[in-house]
N, C-alpha and C positions, 0 to 999 in steps of 0.2 A: 682234172687240169686246175691249177691254182689260179686264184684270182689275183689280179695285179695289186701290188702293195698299196697303191693310192685309193683304190677301190675299198680295200679293207680298211683303211684309215678313216674314209668318209663314213663307212656302215657302223665302225666303232664309235665314231662322234655323234651318230644320229641317236637321239634319246627314244626309249620306248614309249610306245602309246599308252596314256594313262586316262586321257579324257579330254573334254572340248571346253573350251571358253568363248562365249559369244560375245563379240567386239561391238559396244555401244558408246556413243559420246557420252564423257563424263564432266561435269562442270568442275573446274579446278581453279585455285587462287593464282592470279597472275602477280608475280613478285618483281619488284623494281629494286635494283642495288644503287643506292646512293651513299655518298659520305655525308655524316654529321659531325658536328663540333661540339665538344664537351665544353659548356659554358655554365658561369655561375648564375644561380637563379636571380640574386640581387646583386647588383654591381652599384656601389656607392663610392664618390669621391671625397676625402677628406679635406676639406678646403681651408685654406688661411682666412681668419676673419679681420686681420689687421695686415697691413703691409709691412715690411721690415725685412730684417735679417734672419736666415734660419741659422740660429746659434746650437740647435741640437737635433740630430736626426736619430731616432733611437730604434728605427726598423729598417729593413730591406725588402727586397722581393722575395716571396715565400714565407715570411715570418707569420705565425698564426697571432690574431689578435682578438680581443674582446671588447665589446661595446663599451666606450668610454675610457679606453687606455689611451695613455698620453704617448703619441708617436713621432711628435717634434715640437719643437719651442722656437717661436718668433719673436725677435725683440726689436723693437723701434725705440731708438734713443731718445727721440724727441720727446716721448711719453713722459721720460724721468725729468726732463728739463720743464715740462708742463706742470708735472706735480711740485716741483721745487718751486715753481712761479705761483701757485696756487698756495702753497704753504706761507710763503711770504706775504701774499695778500692776506691770508688768514690772519698772521701775526699783527699786521697793521690794523685789520679791522677789530681786532680783539682789543687792541689798545685804545682806539676810538670808542669801543663800547665801554671800557673802563672809564674813560675821562668822561663819557655822557652819562655814565651812571653817578659819577662823583658829582658832577654839575646836577643831577637831578637830586641828590640827596641834600646837597648844598642849598638848593632853591625850596626843598619842601621845608628845610630849617628856618630859612629867611622869610617865608612867606607869611609866618605868623606876626612878624615884626614888621610888616608891611614894605619891606625893602624889595622884594620879588613880586610882581603881577602874577595874578592867575594865568594870564596869556602867555607869559615867559615860562612858566611852569608847564604847560601844555607843550609849548616848544621843546622843552628838556625832555619829556616824556616822549615826544615823537623823535627826537634824537636817538634815544635808547633803543626804541623799536626799529628804526631804519638800521641802525647798526647790527641789531640781532639779524634781522632778515638778510643783510649783506652777507653776514657770516653763513648764515644757512644756505644761502645761494651759493657761496664759494665751497662750502663743503659739498653740496651736492655735484658742484662741478669736478671736484677731487674725486668723487666716488666713480664718474663717468670715466675719467681718465685712468683711475685704478682698474675698473671693469675692462677696459681696452688692453691694459697690460695683461690681465689674467686671459684676456681672449687670444693672446699670443699662443697659448698652449693648444696645439692640435690633437683632438682626440679622435679615436675610431668610431666610425658612425655606427658600425654593426659587428657583429662576431663572424669571424672568417680568416680569410688569408689576403696578405698584402700581394697584389698583382703588379703594381707598377708604383716607382717613386720617381717621379719626373725632375725632382730637385735635389740638391744634394747640401750638405752642410756649408755654410757660410754664403751659399747663394741668396740672392733679393727677389722676394715674391712680392706681388701685389695682392690686395684685398680679394678674396673671391678665387684666388688661382689654386689649383688642385696641388696639395702637397703628396698624396698617395692614393691610389685606387684600391679598394678594398672589396673582395668578392666572398659572399655569404649565402646563407639560406638554402645550402645544397647545391647540387649540380644535377644538369640535364643534358639531352642532347638536343640540338636544333638543326633541323633538316632544311635544305633547300630544293624543293622538288619541281622538274619542269612542268609548266601549267598545262601541258596536255594531258597529264595525269591528275588533274586537280578533281575532275567529277570522280573518280575511284577512291578517293581517301575518304575514310570515315573515321570520326574521332572515337577513340576507345579500341581501335583495331589492336590486335598484337602484331608485334614486329619481331625480327631477329636482329640481334646486335652481335657482330663478330669482333672480338678484341684479341690481344696476345694471350689472354687468360682462356680463352675458348668461346664458344657461342652461348649467349644469354638472351632471355626474352625480355620485351619491353612493352609499353602500351602509348599509343598516340595520343597523347593528353591534351594536345590543342592545336587548332589548325586557324592560322590568322587569314580573315577575309583579303586583306590587301595583298596584291600581286606585285612583287618588285623583280625588275629586269628578267621579266618571263619566268619568275620562280614563285612557287608557293612556299611560305615558311610555316614550318611545324614543329612542335616541341615533343619530344618523347622522354617518359619517365622510365627509367631502367636502374635497377639496383646493382651494386657490385662494380659501378664504373671506376676506373683507374683515374682518379683525380690529381695525380701528381703533376699534370702538364694541363693547364687551362687551354681551351682553343686547339686542344688535340683533335685531329680527324679519326673517326671510327666509321668502319664499313658498316651501313645498315641495309636489310632487306625489308621493305614494307609492302603491303598487298595494295595493288592499284586497279584492281578488277577481276572479274571472272572470263573464262573462256572454256569452250568446249574441246576435249582432247581425247583421242583413242589410248586406253590403257590396257595392256596385257600383264599377265603374271612376269616378272623376271625370269623363272625358271624356263619360260616358253621361249626366250631368246637365246640362241647360241651365237658364238662369234667364232669365224674361220677365216685366217687370211685377213683379218682387219674389217670384216664385214658380217654384219648381223644378219641373221637367217630365223625366219619364224615357220612352222609348219602349218599350213592351213588346210581343213579338212573340206574337199570338195566333192560334188559329186562323182568324181573319177578317182577318188582317194586322196590321201593326203599329198599335198604338194609343197615342198619347200621353197619359200620366197624371200628374196633380199629386200630388207627394210631399212629406213633410215630412223634412228631412235633418238630420243630426247632425254630429258631428266628423269629421275626417280621418285616416286612419292610412295609413302606407305599408307595404304588404306585397309582398315579392319585388320590390322595386323599382318598383312601380306604386301609384299614389296612390288611393286607394280613400276612398269617403264612406259613411257610415252611413246607411241608410235606416230612419226610426223608424216611419213610417207609409206608407200606399200601395202596399206590394208585400208577397207572400207568397213563402214559401219554395217553390222549384221553378218559378218564372216565368222566362222567358226575357228579357233585357233586351237592346235593341238598343245596340250599342257602334259609334259612328262610327269 
């Protein structure tokens, strides 16, 4: 008498007995998936040191810059008028000095003849010194104005890439206003982890980063002590990050603790009709049992599967 076709299919799918595996709780790492942002390590604003009109804007978003590079020029027309006023003042003071020196020379020639008194001669010397000091003060004032004009050149504060340029050419800016924002010093990932996982975070822990180029590893470089809006802020160092877009979001998996799980070899699990089965060796012989499985991990070169329900610790699983 022939066996039914369904029974033949079940017997064919049942693996041959090869050994048993004792199920015991195993400590495994609990991973938490969060999104991190690619940020520049150093973020500096190139600020205007004087107020005026932006007459030149030499960079735009995305341009690379080096420290000290000219990125914009600001001009204040009032400074040119102030320089002209000081130049006129210097011309007048120079004429006064020449006249005072001439008077002093004449007084020195006449003092021997008794025409000019010593008191008058001292006054003439004082007039010459006053004129010289006034010229020195005017020159110093001019140097200040010239320096202010030179400070109209906005320089890049560091090596990096221009992220934002909030002003445009012919725009008016005030002293201290940001002309451009430059990001540099390398890039890293910044995470915001829910505070319930704060106790499980360890500085220096290895993490997994998933990008369009594939999966890469990273290191939890710094954990900030202040919790903001119910989240712990942490920085991750990872090599090979795509830095074409700053503040881009990247999927990150980080360890947040340990938990005990039941693991069995993946070869011991069979699937039929969408249900996972495991053969358990009992006192009455091998019994097939339906289980609910979780994720897969590799331990000592063997692919293991987590069993969520259907098994208890100490049971013997038949491994084909």
